[in-house]
C-alpha positions in Angstrom: -28.3 -22.4 52.8 -27.4 -20.5 55.9 -27.1 -23.5 58.1 -29.8 -22.4 60.7 -31.0 -25.4 62.7 -34.7 -25.9 63.3 -34.5 -25.6 66.9 -33.3 -22.0 66.8 -35.9 -19.5 67.5 -37.8 -18.3 64.3 -37.0 -14.5 65.0 -35.7 -11.7 63.1 -32.7 -11.5 65.4 -31.4 -14.8 64.0 -30.9 -13.3 60.6 -29.6 -9.8 61.8 -26.9 -11.8 63.8 -25.6 -13.3 60.6 -25.3 -10.0 58.7 -21.8 -8.8 57.9 -21.1 -6.1 60.7 -20.3 -3.6 58.1 -23.7 -3.8 56.5 -25.9 -4.6 59.7 -26.8 -1.1 60.6 -27.8 -0.6 57.0 -30.0 -3.4 56.9 -31.8 -2.7 60.2 -32.3 1.1 59.3 -33.9 0.0 55.8 -36.2 -2.5 57.6 -37.3 0.1 60.2 -37.9 2.6 57.4 -40.2 -0.1 55.6 -42.1 -1.0 58.8 -42.6 2.6 59.9 -44.3 3.1 56.3 -46.8 0.5 57.1 -46.6 -1.0 53.6 -49.4 -3.7 53.7 -49.6 -3.7 49.9 -47.2 -2.6 47.1 -43.6 -3.1 46.8 -42.1 -5.5 49.2 -39.0 -5.0 51.6 -35.9 -5.5 49.2 -32.1 -5.4 50.0 -29.0 -7.0 49.0 -26.3 -7.8 51.7 -23.6 -10.5 52.9 -24.7 -13.0 55.2 -22.6 -15.7 56.9 -23.5 -19.2 55.6 -23.2 -22.7 57.3 -19.5 -22.8 56.1 -18.9 -19.8 58.3 -18.0 -17.5 55.1 -20.0 -14.5 53.8 -22.0 -15.0 50.7 -24.2 -12.2 48.9 -28.0 -12.7 49.2 -30.9 -10.8 48.1 -33.6 -10.6 50.8 -37.2 -10.1 49.7 -40.2 -10.0 52.1 -43.5 -8.6 52.8 -44.7 -7.8 56.6 -47.7 -9.3 58.1 -50.1 -7.0 60.2 -52.5 -7.5 63.2 -55.8 -5.8 63.4 -54.2 -2.9 65.4 -51.5 -2.3 62.6 -48.6 -3.8 64.5 -46.2 -6.1 62.4 -46.4 -10.0 63.3 -43.6 -11.5 61.1 -42.0 -11.3 57.7 -42.5 -13.6 54.9 -40.2 -13.6 52.2 -37.3 -15.5 50.5 -33.5 -15.5 50.1 -31.5 -15.8 46.8 -27.9 -16.4 46.7 -26.4 -13.6 44.3 -22.9 -14.1 45.1 -21.8 -14.9 41.4 -23.6 -12.0 40.0 -21.9 -9.6 42.6 -18.6 -11.1 41.7 -19.3 -10.6 38.0 -20.4 -7.0 38.5 -17.3 -6.3 40.7 -15.1 -7.8 37.9 -16.9 -5.6 35.3 -16.3 -2.4 37.5 -12.7 -3.4 37.6 -12.5 -3.8 34.1 -14.4 -0.5 33.4 -11.9 1.3 35.7 -9.0 -0.1 34.3 -10.1 0.7 30.7 -11.0 4.3 31.7 -7.6 4.6 33.4 -5.9 3.2 30.3 -8.0 5.5 28.2 -6.9 8.6 30.1 -3.3 7.4 30.0 -3.5 7.0 26.3 -5.3 10.3 25.8 -2.5 12.0 27.9 0.1 10.4 26.0 -1.4 11.3 22.6 -1.9 14.9 23.8 1.8 15.0 25.1 3.0 13.4 21.7 1.0 15.9 19.6 2.4 18.8 21.8 5.9 17.3 21.5 5.8 16.9 17.8 4.3 20.4 17.3 7.2 21.9 19.3 9.7 19.9 17.6 8.3 20.8 14.1 8.4 24.5 14.9 12.0 24.3 16.4 13.1 22.2 13.3 11.2 24.5 10.7 12.6 27.7 12.0 16.4 26.8 11.0 15.2 25.0 7.8 13.6 28.3 6.9 17.1 29.6 6.8 18.7 26.8 5.0 16.2 26.4 2.2 15.4 30.2 1.9 19.1 31.1 1.8 20.0 28.6 -0.7 17.0 29.8 -2.7 18.3 33.3 -2.6 21.8 32.4 -3.6 20.4 30.3 -6.6 19.0 33.4 -8.0 22.3 35.3 -8.0 23.8 33.6 -11.2 26.1 31.4 -9.3 29.0 29.4 -11.3 27.8 25.6 -12.1 29.7 24.3 -9.4 28.2 26.7 -6.9 24.7 26.0 -8.4 25.2 22.4 -8.0 26.1 22.8 -4.3 23.4 25.2 -3.6 20.8 22.9 -5.4 21.9 20.0 -3.1 21.4 22.1 0.0 18.1 23.1 -1.2 16.6 19.8 -2.1 18.2 18.1 1.0 16.4 20.6 3.2 13.1 19.7 1.3 13.7 16.2 1.9 14.1 16.6 5.4 10.9 18.9 5.6 9.0 16.0 3.7 10.0 13.6 6.3 8.8 16.0 9.1 5.5 16.6 7.3 5.0 12.8 6.9 5.6 12.0 10.6 3.4 14.8 11.6 0.5 13.5 9.3 1.1 10.0 10.5 0.7 11.2 14.1 -2.5 12.9 13.3 -4.1 10.0 11.3 -3.0 7.6 13.9 -4.8 9.7 16.7 -7.9 10.3 14.6 -7.2 14.2 14.6 -6.7 14.7 10.9 -9.9 16.1 9.3 -10.9 17.1 5.6 -11.8 20.6 4.8 -13.0 21.1 1.1 -12.8 24.7 -0.3 -13.7 25.8 -3.8 -10.6 25.5 -6.3 -9.6 25.2 -9.9 -8.8 21.5 -9.9 -6.7 21.9 -13.3 -4.5 24.6 -12.0 -3.9 22.6 -8.8 -2.7 19.5 -10.7 -0.6 21.6 -12.9 1.0 23.5 -10.3 2.1 20.3 -8.7 3.5 19.0 -12.1 5.3 22.1 -12.7 7.0 22.1 -9.0 8.1 18.4 -9.4 9.3 18.6 -13.1 12.6 20.4 -11.9 13.6 17.1 -10.1 13.5 14.9 -13.2 14.4 17.4 -15.7 18.2 16.9 -15.2 17.7 13.1 -15.8 16.0 13.8 -19.1 12.8 12.3 -17.8 9.6 13.9 -19.5 6.8 14.7 -16.8 3.6 15.3 -18.6 0.1 16.6 -17.1 -2.8 15.5 -18.9 -6.0 17.2 -17.5 -8.8 15.1 -19.3 -11.8 16.2 -17.5 -14.4 18.6 -18.6 -14.7 20.2 -15.2 -12.4 22.5 -13.5 -14.3 24.1 -10.6 -14.8 21.8 -7.7 -14.6 21.7 -4.0 -11.8 19.8 -2.4 -9.3 19.9 0.5 -6.5 21.5 -1.5 -3.8 20.9 0.9 -4.4 17.2 1.6 -5.0 16.3 -2.3 -1.8 18.4 -3.1 0.1 16.3 -0.5 -1.2 13.1 -2.0 -0.1 14.1 -5.5 3.3 15.3 -4.4 3.9 12.0 -2.6 2.8 9.9 -5.5 4.6 11.9 -8.2 7.6 12.3 -6.1 7.9 8.6 -5.8 7.6 8.5 -9.6 10.5 11.0 -9.9 12.7 9.3 -7.4 12.5 5.8 -9.0 12.3 6.9 -12.7 15.7 7.5 -14.5 14.6 7.4 -18.3 11.4 7.7 -20.2 8.5 9.6 -18.8 5.9 10.2 -15.8 2.3 10.9 -16.9 0.1 12.4 -14.6 -3.7 12.0 -16.0 -6.9 13.4 -14.4 -10.2 12.1 -15.8 -14.0 11.9 -14.9 -15.4 8.5 -14.2 -18.9 7.8 -15.6 -21.4 7.0 -12.7 -23.1 4.3 -14.8 -20.2 2.2 -16.5 -17.3 3.3 -14.3 -15.3 4.3 -17.5 -13.1 7.3 -18.0 -14.9 10.2 -19.6 -12.8 12.5 -22.1 -12.7 16.3 -21.8 -15.1 16.5 -24.8 -17.7 14.2 -23.4 -19.9 17.4 -22.4 -23.2 15.7 -22.4 -23.2 12.0 -22.4 -20.6 9.1 -21.9 -19.6 7.5 -25.3 -19.2 4.2 -23.6 -22.7 3.7 -22.3 -24.5 6.8 -23.8 -25.6 7.9 -20.4 -26.1 11.6 -19.5 -23.2 13.3 -17.7 -25.4 14.2 -14.6 -23.7 17.3 -13.6 -23.7 18.8 -17.3 -27.4 17.9 -17.5 -28.0 19.5 -14.1 -26.0 22.5 -15.3 -28.0 22.7 -18.4 -31.2 22.8 -16.7 -30.0 25.0 -13.8 -32.0 28.3 -13.0 -30.4 31.5 -11.6 -32.2 30.4 -8.1 -30.6 27.2 -7.8 -27.1 27.8 -7.0 -27.2 25.7 -4.1 -27.1 22.6 -6.4 -23.6 20.9 -6.1 -23.6 17.6 -7.7 -21.1 15.1 -7.0 -18.8 13.3 -9.6 -15.9 10.9 -9.4 -12.5 11.9 -10.3 -9.9 9.7 -11.3 -6.0 10.5 -11.0 -3.3 8.4 -12.1 0.4 8.6 -12.1 2.3 6.2 -14.5 5.9 6.0 -14.9 8.6 3.9 -16.8 10.6 3.6 -13.7 12.2 0.4 -12.0 8.8 -0.9 -11.1 7.8 -3.2 -8.3 7.9 -7.0 -8.0 4.4 -8.6 -7.8 5.1 -10.2 -4.4 6.2 -6.6 -2.9 3.1 -4.9 -3.7 1.4 -5.9 -0.4 4.2 -4.0 1.5 3.7 -0.8 -0.4 1.1 0.9 2.1 2.5 -0.4 5.1 3.9 2.1 7.6 7.6 2.4 8.0 8.3 -0.3 5.4 9.9 -0.4 2.0 9.8 -3.0 -0.8 13.5 -4.3 0.3 16.5 -3.2 2.0 18.3 -2.6 -1.4 15.9 -0.2 -2.4 16.0 1.6 1.1 19.7 1.8 1.0 19.8 3.1 -2.4 16.8 5.8 -2.5 16.2 6.2 1.2 12.9 7.5 2.8 11.0 6.7 5.8 8.3 4.5 4.1 5.5 6.8 5.4 4.7 8.6 2.3 2.4 6.0 0.7 0.8 4.9 4.1 0.0 8.6 4.7 -1.4 9.0 1.0 -3.5 5.9 1.4 -5.1 7.3 4.7 -5.7 10.8 3.2 -7.4 9.3 0.1 -9.7 7.1 2.2 -10.4 10.1 4.3 -11.6 11.9 1.2 -13.8 9.1 0.4 -11.7 7.4 -2.0 -9.4 4.3 -2.8 -6.0 4.0 -3.9 -4.6 1.2 -6.1 -1.3 0.2 -7.6 -0.3 -1.7 -10.9 3.3 -2.5 -11.5 5.8 -4.7 -13.5 9.3 -4.9 -12.3 11.7 -3.3 -14.9 8.7 -1.7 -16.8 7.0 0.8 -14.6 4.3 1.5 -12.3 0.9 3.3 -12.2 -0.6 4.5 -8.9 -4.4 5.7 -9.2 -7.2 6.8 -6.9 -10.6 7.9 -7.5 -12.3 10.5 -5.0 -15.8 12.1 -5.0 -15.7 15.8 -5.5 -18.7 18.5 -5.6 -18.8 20.3 -9.0 -19.7 24.1 -9.0 -22.4 24.0 -11.6 -23.0 27.7 -11.7 -19.3 28.1 -12.5 -19.3 25.4 -15.2 -22.4 25.9 -17.2 -21.5 29.1 -18.7 -18.0 27.8 -19.8 -19.3 25.0 -21.8 -21.0 26.7 -24.8 -21.1 25.5 -28.5 -18.4 27.6 -30.0 -17.5 28.6 -33.5 -14.9 26.1 -34.6 -12.9 28.4 -37.1 -12.3 32.0 -37.9 -13.8 33.8 -41.1 -10.3 35.2 -41.7 -9.1 31.5 -42.6 -10.3 29.5 -45.5 -10.5 26.5 -43.4 -10.0 25.8 -39.7 -6.6 26.7 -38.2 -4.0 24.2 -38.7 -1.3 23.3 -36.0 1.8 21.3 -36.0 3.5 19.6 -33.2 7.1 18.6 -33.6 8.4 17.0 -30.5 10.5 13.8 -29.9 8.7 12.9 -26.9 5.8 10.6 -27.7 3.6 11.3 -24.6 4.0 15.1 -25.1 3.1 15.0 -28.7 -0.1 12.7 -27.9 -1.3 15.0 -25.0 -0.9 18.2 -26.9 -2.5 17.0 -30.0 -5.3 15.5 -28.0 -5.8 19.1 -26.3 -5.7 20.9 -29.4 -8.3 18.8 -31.3 -10.7 18.9 -28.2 -10.8 22.6 -29.0 -11.9 22.0 -32.6 -8.6 22.9 -34.1 -6.7 20.4 -36.7 -3.6 19.3 -35.4 -0.9 16.9 -36.7 2.2 15.5 -35.1 5.8 14.7 -36.0 8.5 13.2 -33.7 11.7 14.1 -36.1 12.9 17.0 -38.1 12.7 15.2 -41.5 9.1 14.3 -41.4 8.3 17.7 -40.0 10.0 19.4 -42.9 7.7 17.5 -45.2 4.6 18.3 -43.4 5.6 22.0 -43.1 5.3 22.3 -47.0 1.5 21.8 -46.5 0.9 25.1 -44.9 0.2 25.2 -41.3 -0.9 28.4 -39.4 1.2 27.5 -36.4 4.1 25.0 -35.3 5.3 24.0 -32.0 8.9 23.0 -31.9 10.7 21.1 -29.1 13.8 23.0 -28.1 15.9 19.9 -28.4 15.3 19.7 -32.3 16.0 23.2 -33.0 19.6 22.7 -33.7 18.7 19.9 -35.9 16.4 22.3 -37.9 19.0 24.7 -38.3 21.5 22.4 -39.8 19.0 20.8 -42.2 17.9 24.5 -43.3 21.4 26.0 -42.9 19.7 28.9 -41.4 19.5 30.2 -37.9 16.2 31.7 -37.6 13.7 28.8 -38.7 10.9 30.9 -38.8 12.3 32.9 -41.9 12.1 29.8 -44.0 8.3 29.4 -43.5 6.8 33.1 -43.6 3.4 31.8 -43.4 3.6 29.9 -40.3 4.2 31.0 -36.6 6.5 29.2 -34.6 6.4 28.4 -30.7 9.1 27.0 -28.9 8.7 24.1 -26.5 11.6 24.4 -23.9 12.6 22.4 -20.9 11.3 23.6 -17.5 13.4 26.2 -15.6 15.3 27.2 -18.8 15.5 30.7 -19.9 15.5 31.2 -23.8 14.7 34.3 -25.9 13.1 32.4 -28.6 12.2 35.6 -30.7 15.8 37.0 -30.7 17.5 33.4 -30.9 15.3 31.7 -33.6 12.5 34.2 -34.7 9.9 32.4 -32.8 6.7 34.1 -31.8 6.9 32.8 -28.1 7.9 30.0 -25.9 6.1 27.1 -23.7 7.6 25.6 -20.8 7.3 21.9 -19.8 5.3 20.4 -18.2 2.8 22.1 -20.6 -0.2 24.0 -18.9 -3.4 24.5 -20.9 -3.4 28.2 -19.8 0.2 28.7 -21.1 -0.9 27.0 -24.4 -3.9 29.2 -24.5 -1.9 32.3 -24.3 0.7 31.1 -26.8 -2.1 30.2 -29.4 -3.7 33.7 -28.6 -0.4 35.5 -29.3 0.2 33.7 -32.6 -3.1 34.1 -33.7 -3.2 37.8 -32.9 0.0 38.0 -35.2 -1.9 36.3 -37.9 -4.3 39.1 -38.3 -6.6 39.5 -35.4 -7.0 43.1 -34.1 -7.6 42.1 -30.7 -8.1 39.6 -28.0 -11.8 39.9 -28.1 -12.0 39.5 -31.7 -10.1 36.2 -31.5 -12.3 35.2 -28.4 -15.4 35.3 -30.7 -13.9 33.1 -33.3 -11.9 30.3 -31.5 -13.0 27.5 -29.4 -9.6 27.6 -27.9 -10.5 30.9 -26.2 -14.0 30.1 -25.1 -12.8 26.9 -23.1 -10.8 29.3 -21.0 -13.3 31.9 -20.7 -14.3 31.2 -17.1 -12.8 33.6 -14.7 -9.9 31.8 -12.7 -11.0 30.1 -9.3 -9.1 30.7 -6.3 -5.5 29.7 -6.2 -5.0 26.3 -4.6 -3.6 26.8 -1.1 -4.5 28.3 2.3 -7.8 30.0 2.2 -8.2 32.3 5.2 -9.5 35.2 3.4 -11.9 37.7 5.1 -14.8 38.8 2.5 -14.2 42.5 3.5 -10.5 42.7 2.9 -10.2 40.7 -0.4 -7.8 43.4 -1.8 -5.9 46.0 -0.2 -7.2 48.7 -2.2 -7.1 50.0 -5.9 -3.6 51.7 -5.2 -2.1 48.2 -4.0 -3.8 46.3 -6.9 -1.8 48.2 -9.6 1.5 48.6 -7.6 4.4 46.4 -9.0 6.7 47.3 -6.2 4.5 46.9 -3.1 5.6 48.2 0.4 5.7 45.1 3.0 6.0 45.0 6.6 7.6 41.7 7.9 7.0 41.2 11.7 9.6 38.5 12.7 11.6 38.2 15.9 14.2 35.5 14.4 17.2 37.3 12.7 17.8 34.3 10.3 14.0 34.4 9.3 14.1 38.3 8.9 17.1 37.9 6.4 15.3 35.2 4.4 12.1 37.1 4.1 14.0 40.4 3.3 16.0 38.9 0.4 13.2 36.8 -1.2 10.9 39.8 -1.2 13.4 42.2 -2.3 14.1 39.7 -5.2 10.5 40.0 -6.0 10.7 43.8 -6.4 9.1 44.7 -2.9 10.3 47.4 -0.4 10.5 45.8 3.0 10.6 47.1 6.6 11.2 44.8 9.6 9.5 44.9 13.2 11.0 42.5 15.9 7.8 42.0 17.7 3.9 42.6 17.8 4.4 45.9 19.6 6.7 47.3 17.3 4.7 46.4 14.4 1.4 48.1 16.0 3.7 51.3 16.5 4.8 51.3 13.1 1.3 50.7 11.5 0.1 53.7 13.6 2.5 56.1 11.7 1.4 57.6 8.1 3.3 55.1 6.2 1.0 52.8 4.4 1.9 49.3 3.8 0.3 47.0 1.0 1.0 43.9 3.0 2.0 42.7 6.3 3.8 39.4 7.1 3.1 38.4 10.6 5.0 35.8 12.7 2.7 34.1 15.2 4.9 33.5 18.3 7.1 36.4 19.4 8.4 38.0 22.7 6.6 41.2 24.2 3.5 41.0 22.0 2.7 37.9 19.7 1.2 37.9 16.3 -2.3 37.2 17.4 -2.6 40.1 19.8 -0.9 42.5 17.5 -3.3 41.3 14.6 -6.3 42.0 16.9 -5.1 45.6 17.9 -4.3 46.4 14.2 -7.8 45.4 13.1 -9.4 47.3 16.0 -7.7 50.3 14.7 -9.8 49.8 11.4 -6.7 49.1 9.5 -7.7 46.9 6.4 -4.2 46.1 5.2 -4.0 42.3 4.4 -2.2 40.2 7.1 -0.6 37.0 6.4 0.7 34.8 9.0 4.3 33.4 8.9 3.8 30.2 10.9 5.9 27.2 11.7 3.0 25.6 13.1 1.1 22.7 11.5 -2.0 22.0 13.9 -5.2 23.1 12.6 -6.1 24.7 15.8 -3.2 27.1 15.4 -4.2 28.2 11.8 -7.9 28.5 13.1 -6.4 31.1 15.4 -5.0 33.0 12.7 -8.5 33.7 11.1 -10.0 34.3 14.5 -7.8 37.1 15.3 -8.2 38.9 12.0 -5.3 37.5 9.7 -6.4 36.9 6.0 -3.9 34.1 4.9 -0.9 32.1 6.1 2.4 30.9 4.8 4.0 27.9 6.4 7.6 28.0 7.1 10.1 27.3 5.5 8.6 30.0 3.2 9.5 29.8 -0.5 9.6 32.1 -3.3 6.7 30.5 -5.0 4.6 30.9 -1.8 5.4 34.5 -1.4 4.6 35.0 -5.2 1.1 33.4 -4.4 0.4 35.7 -1.7 1.4 38.9 -3.6 -0.5 37.8 -6.6 -3.6 36.8 -4.4 -3.8 39.9 -2.4 -2.1 42.8 -4.4 -2.9 41.3 -8.1 1.1 41.7 -8.4 3.1 40.8 -11.5 6.5 39.5 -11.4 8.8 41.8 -13.6 11.9 39.6 -13.1 
């Protein structure tokens, strides 16, 4: 192996001379240490080193040996073995190189991901700031009664800005998902309100096209825990897609519960068991058996969300491309409708992060249905008192109340009638005026009339105030979203409802008409109608950012009752100042402005009391985080709401840590400001 001739002296020096010069001293030192320890028993001498072979090249060997000693304890010779380990050493060196290369690649990837995230965060901040001015000022001007041409131009500016904002959000979320940085943060919320809020917001997009957007919340549960921001984002993406590709007909948003046993959809009236398999609805069973000390019990149920439309549909061979990043079904669709091809990919990833799965069914030229199911925790304590066995009719009536729904939209008729009947109230439907007039002859207590059919009613009856023709019936007007109609003055109706129909507004409208039919008070009606009991539960927190501090839930009794709150806006950007001032002024607020955190702290120290502070985060002299800490250190309990263009979770966590209570992302909208005012000041819009 080493090529040592037998004639050579059998001494250790022969081996030592063949050692590589770089390792010779090391081997000799190890050998001396071994011999000095006089190890007659136990572990043998062991070392790995390169040795010159007969081919005059160095290979790696493992040396193992045991010293033999004379009677005086002197070493006589070494007996042992040599093993060629060259291949193993080469393999280990290759592995070390691979590991080092992988570590270097990882460090570069992490550095690149960090740089990308920081770049996107900075770019998002820089783009959102001017967008806040574009969208905000367009919204302000739309509230000034512009001419039709001006309104069209302003609406184009506003929607174009919102489209750009949507693209920015999709790119940011795609980046977070791709880097594995996006997390789900469930919070308690009213799921029905969340879904209805999204429906009301997006209905404005399709109303000019005559498309009917209907929200059907068909689940018996309202109080759940979910990441409201991410769920709302998925719903906006999916419903927004339907709004984009639907030019006639309807869009139906349906929310229902899935039976754990048979996976069939449950109805809102399935309080205790599934009508398909007769199994108990577990959460109701637990709620029924729950005692006051078991508030921690939070069962999980699967909710199914479906968005169906009568739009252009998708060819079957293109369905596989829908959830691919940066892809659309075909170039013609991309050219005609635009978009980045990220919305559905982001939605799919978010649904999977929430523990669900998204699927699509579609027929070209007929329409599409996107649906996903996710597990959500049920707040049993909040739910169990709401589902009581109610009285189904009032003693003031000889029979149950009877309601007639007159609407030429089939989907709206079906959903409204199903909702009313689930409350134990008799309901009939009509899709045209002729059949409605025949039905009205059989006395109904309440009639809900579509705004489109009012003119036909007037012509048929040859009378303007329709209610005068049927004195025993109270009429409710169902009007398009965004339209202002004084139904009582124009037609003699009791009140109005807006599309898409919300359960809470339907409740309020029915309460008002029932009151007009003879009830003396809200309480009296609530003792007699299921429609009231179904909504008796206190509202859950409004879906949206929740950075509330428990000891600052309200600004105080004085602020709660104030309809014209005094607000301090802390913002260094002049455009953002103008937007905030005008939007808040339009909402009836009195506004003062500070240009940086130092000015804000000085103003708050003065005797003037503010009901609310809107605080920009990044400003010169003193930023919003430091200013908030100083304000809190002075025992000021005024609610502080961050105005931020940031989208990173770490930035939002900093808002909470420094003493802020809530946040509004830029560009801020009138709806977001209304949410904040209502949440922290119990504010009511008088406009």
